[in-house]
N, C-alpha and C positions, 0 to 999 in steps of 0.2 A: 308273423312279426311285423310291426309297423315301424317305418323309418320316415322321419320328417325331413323334407327337403329345405326347410328353413334354417339358414345359417346366420347367426348373429355374431358380428365381429365387434369386439370391444377394444378400443384404442384409447388408453389413458394418457398418452403423451401429448404434449402441447405442440410438438414439432410436426409439421406436415411435410412428408417427403413427396417429391415430384419425380416422375420417371422420364421426363423429357428435359433436355437442355433449354434454358431460357433463351439463349442466343440463336441456336440453329434448329431447335425443335427435333433433333435426332434423339432416339431413346438412349438413356444412360445404361450402358451395358456392363461396365467393369467397376471394380472397387475404386480405381483411380477416378473414373467419371463421377461417381457419387461424392468422393472426397473433394475434388476440385469444385464440383457444383455447390457443395455445402459452403466452402470457404470463399469462392470467387464468383459464384453464379454463372459458371461456364463449365461445360464438359472438358475432358482432358484435351481433346483436339482444339476446341475454341480457346482454351487456356494457352496452349502453345502458339496458336495463330495470333491471338489478340492481346492476351493479358501479360504473358511472361516478360516481354520487353517494356511494358507500360504499367507495371504494378502500381506505382504512385498515382499516375493519371487515372487508372481504373478505380482505385480506391476513392478518388475524388469525384467519380461519376462519369468519366469518359467512356463512351461506347462506340463501336464502329458504325459508320454510316450505313444507311439502308442499302445503298448501291454496293458497298464493300461486302456486306453480308450476302447479298444476292450472288455476287461474283464468287465468293467463298463457297456458297452452297452448290453452285454449278460444278466447281472443281471437286468438291467432296463427293457429290453424287456420281461422279465418273468412276470412282473406285469401288 
């Protein structure tokens, strides 16, 4: 019996999912991560840290500074 190793994946959707948070580059692991990322472009942790208190500003384009992101990533990597 002959089995081909060629696998063809057909995706007819226009949406492209990403598996990493745009803000922290950590992988999206949970259902919450994917939902928050789809709506706010941030995983659940980044949403709680940066977006939740600043939803209006975030919607208008505010993002944390590079220094703040680096500090946050150091904290997050410790856990």
